[in-house]
Each structure stands twice: as structure tokens, then as C-alpha cells.
C-alpha positions as CSV (number, residue, x, y, z in Angstrom):
1,M,59.5,221.9,145.4
2,N,57.2,222.9,142.2
3,E,53.9,221.1,141.8
4,R,53.0,221.4,138.2
5,E,49.3,221.0,137.5
6,N,48.1,217.7,136.5
7,D,46.4,218.7,133.1
8,K,45.3,215.0,132.3
9,P,42.0,214.6,134.3
10,D,40.2,211.0,134.3
11,I,37.5,212.1,132.0
12,I,37.4,214.8,129.2
13,D,34.5,216.3,129.4
14,E,32.1,215.9,126.4
15,D,31.0,219.5,126.3
16,L,34.8,220.6,126.3
17,Y,34.6,223.1,123.6
18,E,31.6,224.5,124.5
19,E,31.7,228.1,125.8
20,I,30.3,228.7,128.9
21,D,28.2,232.4,129.7
22,D,29.9,233.2,133.4
23,E,26.5,235.7,133.7
24,E,24.3,233.3,132.5
25,L,24.9,230.7,134.6
26,Y,25.3,232.9,137.7
27,E,21.9,234.3,136.8
28,L,20.5,231.1,136.2
29,I,21.6,230.3,139.9
30,Q,20.0,233.2,141.3
31,E,16.7,233.1,139.4
32,E,16.7,229.6,141.2
33,K,17.0,230.8,144.1
34,R,14.9,233.0,143.6
35,K,11.8,230.4,142.5
36,A,12.3,228.1,145.9
37,F,12.2,230.8,148.0
38,A,8.7,231.6,146.0
39,R,7.6,228.3,145.9
40,E,8.1,228.0,149.4
41,R,6.5,230.9,150.5
42,E,3.6,230.3,148.8
43,E,2.8,226.8,150.0
44,L,3.8,228.6,154.0
45,E,1.2,231.2,153.6
46,Q,-1.2,228.3,152.5
47,Q,-0.8,226.5,155.7
48,K,-0.5,229.2,157.6
49,V,-4.6,229.3,156.9
50,K,-4.7,225.8,159.0
51,R,-2.3,226.5,161.7
52,P,0.7,228.8,163.1
53,F,4.0,228.1,161.5
54,P,7.2,228.6,163.4
55,K,9.4,230.8,161.5
56,W,12.6,229.0,162.2
57,I,11.0,225.9,160.7
58,F,10.8,228.1,157.1
59,W,14.1,229.5,157.1
60,L,14.9,225.6,157.7
61,I,13.7,224.3,154.6
62,A,14.4,228.0,152.2
63,I,18.2,226.9,153.5
64,M,18.3,223.3,152.7
65,M,16.5,224.1,149.1
66,V,18.9,226.2,148.2
67,T,21.6,223.5,149.5
68,N,19.8,221.3,147.1
69,I,20.0,223.5,144.2
70,V,24.1,224.0,144.7
71,A,24.2,219.8,144.7
72,V,23.2,219.5,141.2
73,L,25.4,221.7,139.9
74,P,29.0,220.0,138.5
75,N,31.3,219.4,141.4
76,T,33.9,221.9,140.7
77,F,31.3,224.7,141.3
78,S,33.0,225.8,144.4
79,I,33.9,228.5,146.3
80,P,36.8,229.0,144.4
81,A,35.0,228.6,141.2
82,V,31.9,231.2,142.1
83,D,34.5,233.3,142.8
84,F,36.7,233.3,139.5
85,L,32.9,232.8,137.5
86,M,31.9,236.0,138.8
87,T,35.7,237.6,138.3
88,S,35.6,236.4,135.3
89,A,31.9,238.2,134.2
90,K,32.7,241.3,135.1
91,L,36.2,241.3,133.5
92,S,34.8,240.4,130.6
93,T,32.3,243.3,130.6
94,D,36.2,245.4,129.4
95,E,36.0,245.6,125.8
96,Q,40.1,245.1,125.8
97,V,39.2,242.0,127.9
98,S,36.9,240.5,125.6
99,N,38.8,241.4,122.7
100,Y,41.6,238.7,124.5
101,K,38.9,236.1,125.3
102,Q,38.7,235.4,121.5
103,A,42.7,234.3,121.1
104,V,43.0,231.8,123.9
105,V,41.9,228.4,122.6
106,V,41.2,225.0,124.5
107,V,44.5,222.6,123.6
108,D,42.9,219.1,123.4
109,A,45.7,216.8,123.3
110,G,44.5,213.3,124.1
111,Q,43.7,213.0,128.0
112,S,45.2,216.4,128.5
113,K,43.3,219.4,128.4
114,G,45.0,223.2,128.7
115,T,45.0,226.5,127.0
116,G,47.0,228.1,124.3
117,F,46.5,231.4,122.8
118,A,47.2,232.4,119.2
119,I,50.1,235.2,118.5
120,S,49.7,235.8,114.8
121,K,46.5,236.0,112.4
122,D,47.7,232.9,110.2
123,G,47.6,230.1,113.3
124,T,50.9,230.5,115.1
125,I,49.7,229.5,119.1
126,I,52.0,229.0,121.9
127,T,51.0,226.5,125.0
128,N,52.9,224.6,127.5
129,H,55.2,221.5,126.3
130,H,53.6,219.6,129.0
131,V,50.2,219.8,128.2
132,I,50.8,218.4,124.8
133,E,53.3,216.2,125.5
134,G,53.4,212.5,123.5
135,E,50.4,213.5,122.2
136,K,50.2,213.1,118.0
137,R,46.4,214.0,117.8
138,I,46.0,217.9,118.9
139,A,43.2,219.8,118.4
140,V,42.4,224.1,119.2
141,A,39.1,225.8,119.7
142,F,38.6,229.3,119.4
143,P,35.6,230.6,121.0
144,E,34.4,231.9,117.7
145,E,36.0,230.5,115.1
146,G,35.8,226.7,116.5
147,L,37.5,223.5,115.9
148,F,40.9,222.9,113.9
149,Q,43.2,219.8,114.0
150,A,46.9,221.5,115.3
151,E,50.1,220.4,114.5
152,V,53.3,220.6,116.7
153,V,56.1,222.9,114.9
154,E,58.6,223.1,117.6
155,T,58.4,222.1,121.3
156,Y,61.2,223.4,123.9
157,P,60.5,221.4,127.0
158,E,63.7,222.8,128.8
159,V,61.0,226.4,129.5
160,D,58.0,224.2,129.4
161,L,56.9,226.1,125.6
162,A,55.4,224.7,122.6
163,V,54.1,226.2,119.3
164,L,51.6,224.8,117.5
165,D,49.9,226.0,114.1
166,V,46.3,225.5,112.6
167,E,45.3,226.4,109.0
168,G,43.9,229.9,109.1
169,K,44.8,233.1,107.9
170,S,42.0,235.7,109.9
171,F,42.7,233.9,113.3
172,P,42.5,236.9,116.4
173,H,45.4,236.9,118.2
174,L,47.8,238.9,121.3
175,E,50.5,240.6,120.9
176,L,54.0,239.7,122.2
177,A,55.6,241.8,124.6
178,E,59.2,242.8,123.0
179,E,60.7,241.8,127.0
180,T,59.6,240.5,129.8
181,A,59.6,244.7,131.6
182,F,57.5,245.0,134.9
183,E,57.5,246.2,138.2
184,P,56.6,244.3,141.2
185,D,53.0,244.3,141.8
186,D,52.1,245.0,138.6
187,H,48.4,244.2,137.7
188,V,48.0,241.2,134.7
189,Y,45.6,239.2,133.2
190,F,45.4,235.7,132.5
191,I,42.9,234.2,130.3
192,G,42.2,230.1,130.2
193,N,40.1,227.1,131.1
194,P,40.7,226.1,135.1
195,L,39.1,223.4,135.9
196,R,35.6,222.4,133.7
197,F,35.0,225.8,132.8
198,T,36.3,227.5,129.5
199,G,37.4,231.4,128.5
200,I,37.7,232.4,132.0
201,A,39.3,235.8,132.3
202,N,40.9,236.3,135.8
203,Q,43.7,239.1,136.9
204,G,46.4,239.3,139.3
205,N,49.6,240.6,140.3
206,V,53.5,239.9,139.8
207,L,55.0,239.4,142.5
208,G,59.1,238.9,141.1
209,Y,61.1,236.3,139.8
210,T,62.1,232.6,141.5
211,E,63.7,230.0,141.2
212,L,63.2,226.4,140.9
213,S,65.3,223.5,142.3
214,D,64.5,221.6,138.6
215,W,65.5,224.3,136.4
216,D,67.8,226.4,135.6
217,V,66.5,229.9,134.7
218,P,64.6,231.9,136.9
219,V,60.5,232.2,136.3
220,L,57.7,234.6,137.2
221,M,56.0,234.0,140.2
222,L,51.9,235.4,140.5
223,D,49.8,236.1,143.2
224,A,46.7,234.9,141.3
225,P,44.0,232.2,141.6
226,I,45.5,229.4,138.8
227,Y,44.2,226.0,138.7
228,R,44.4,223.0,137.1
229,G,43.7,223.8,132.9
230,N,44.7,227.0,133.3
231,S,48.6,225.9,131.9
232,G,49.2,227.4,128.9
233,S,47.2,230.8,129.4
234,P,49.0,234.3,128.4
235,V,49.8,236.7,131.4
236,I,48.8,239.9,130.1
237,D,49.8,243.3,131.1
238,T,48.3,246.7,131.1
239,Q,49.4,247.6,127.6
240,G,48.0,244.6,126.6
241,E,51.1,242.6,125.8
242,V,52.2,239.1,127.0
243,I,54.8,238.9,129.5
244,G,54.9,235.1,130.1
245,V,52.8,231.9,130.0
246,V,51.0,230.3,132.9
247,F,52.5,226.7,133.3
248,A,52.6,225.3,137.3
249,T,51.9,226.1,140.4
250,M,53.9,225.9,143.8
251,H,53.9,227.1,147.8
252,D,55.9,230.1,148.8
253,D,57.2,230.0,152.1
254,E,56.5,233.8,152.0
255,E,53.5,234.1,149.6
256,G,51.7,230.9,150.2
257,R,50.0,229.5,146.8
258,V,51.4,230.9,143.8
259,G,51.0,231.0,140.3
260,L,54.1,230.2,137.8
261,A,54.8,231.4,134.2
262,V,57.4,231.4,132.1
263,P,59.2,234.9,130.7
264,I,58.4,235.5,127.3
265,D,62.0,236.4,126.7
266,Y,62.8,233.0,127.0
267,Y,60.6,232.0,124.2
268,Y,61.9,235.0,121.8
269,E,65.6,233.1,122.8
270,K,64.4,230.1,121.8
271,T,62.8,230.7,118.9
272,Q,66.3,233.0,117.7
273,K,68.2,229.4,118.4
274,Q,65.7,227.9,116.2
275,G,66.4,230.3,113.5
276,A,70.3,230.9,113.8
277,A,70.3,226.5,113.8
278,D,68.1,226.4,110.5
């Protein structure tokens, strides 16, 4: 059974459009840890002058200090969050990945937050249908260009895709592959807005196609760390072309928890049919 992501959190972050610098966040945590240890060592040295101080108490206090630092961070700053923040920071040092990130947007549709990506310089954006479903007022935020009102121009709910349009002439954008071509275990990148974060780059592998009980066509199965908010993320191959669009996760009997992506072929099929109908 397909377990789709719930992209309708109870509370929308006020900082929805504020880009989080992964490296700065990680360095901030490390710096706070260093300061905490330094302060504790200084206090302990002063106390040693008066009386001996058991080492085990020092380490106990140090652990408590680190725990307190982590406790003040957002609830989403869990072990998985640490992992994908560090991965994103490393990947973002690659010039190509950094350029990909500029074309990936936050999609804000009422109580829903997801991901989208521009595919043309004049503001054509692909996202998931379930991200914008039933919403009339939709906004998208580019990392550098800022916030724009978006219009839904096409929806393809049967393959969970939607096409948005924003006014502009020089947006950064990604190139679509001519077809969804891959070999099993091919390396891919994907960029999105998981949990409370934005602009997170990550990586994984294409496992192949899988059949879903409520879909008429097969979808891509990914070995990749995908979380709520990644819906609409582009799946980018090693040639820098988009071969799919993340839309859900599920548990596979053999592979465990996997990500699911709509092959870009389905976007072509739908737009060609729409063009023929027009």
C-alpha cells in the first residue's frame, strides 16, 4: 500500500521562505558545544583549587550541557535531520549541485508546503498535484529571486503532477531528460524542502520500477532519504537532467522504506495529449 507523504502540517513555519545555511547551522552547533565545554572546564579548574573534583562528575556535566544545547534546537533536528543537513552541506560545495538548487522552489499552497522546480526561464514550474490540490492561492519562493504568486495552468492528478506558472523572464531552471533512462543503482540527486528545512540537497540510487495498487502505470523506486516536504522534488541524474519527480514514500518488502518518483515520461505524455486536444 502506498504511504503518501502528508504535506499539510498543522502549523506553517513563519520562516517558510528563509533559506537555511546548512554549514552555518552545523558550525553553530559545534561552536556552542566548544563554548559549553570551555566554560565548564574553567569552572572546574577554579573549583579544583578548593577541593579535588572527580573526573566522572565533569563528564556527566559536560554531557548534560551538550544535551541542553541540542534541546533548544527545533524538534525536527533529529538524527535523520543531522544526517541530511551534513549531506546537503557537502553536496552544496559542488558547483553543479549549487546551481541545481537555484531552480528549486518552496511551494506554499494554503496549509500545504512542498517542493517544485522551474523547467523554463519564463517561470514554468512542475510540482505534485497533491501539494496544490484544492488551493486557489499558491505562492512559490526561489532561493535568490524571492516570492511570487503562481497560477495553476495544468493538473494531472492520475500521475500526481501539476504545472504552475509565475511571471518572469530569467528564472534559473533545470533541464528535463528526453526520457526516463537509467540503469539499476544509478546515482541521482534530489533537492527539496523536507521537514522544517528548505533547499536541502541529497542523493540516492534508482532501484527500478514498481507497481502500485492505486496507479495504472509503474513508478520509480528510489533508495533515498525522503521526508515530508520532499514532494515535488526533482530527481536529477549524473548528466544534470531531471528523470523524475518525488511524490511519496512506501515500505517495500525487499528494500524497506523507499522513495517513489513519477517518471518524467508521464509529464511528456500528458502535455502532448493536452496539446493535441487543444
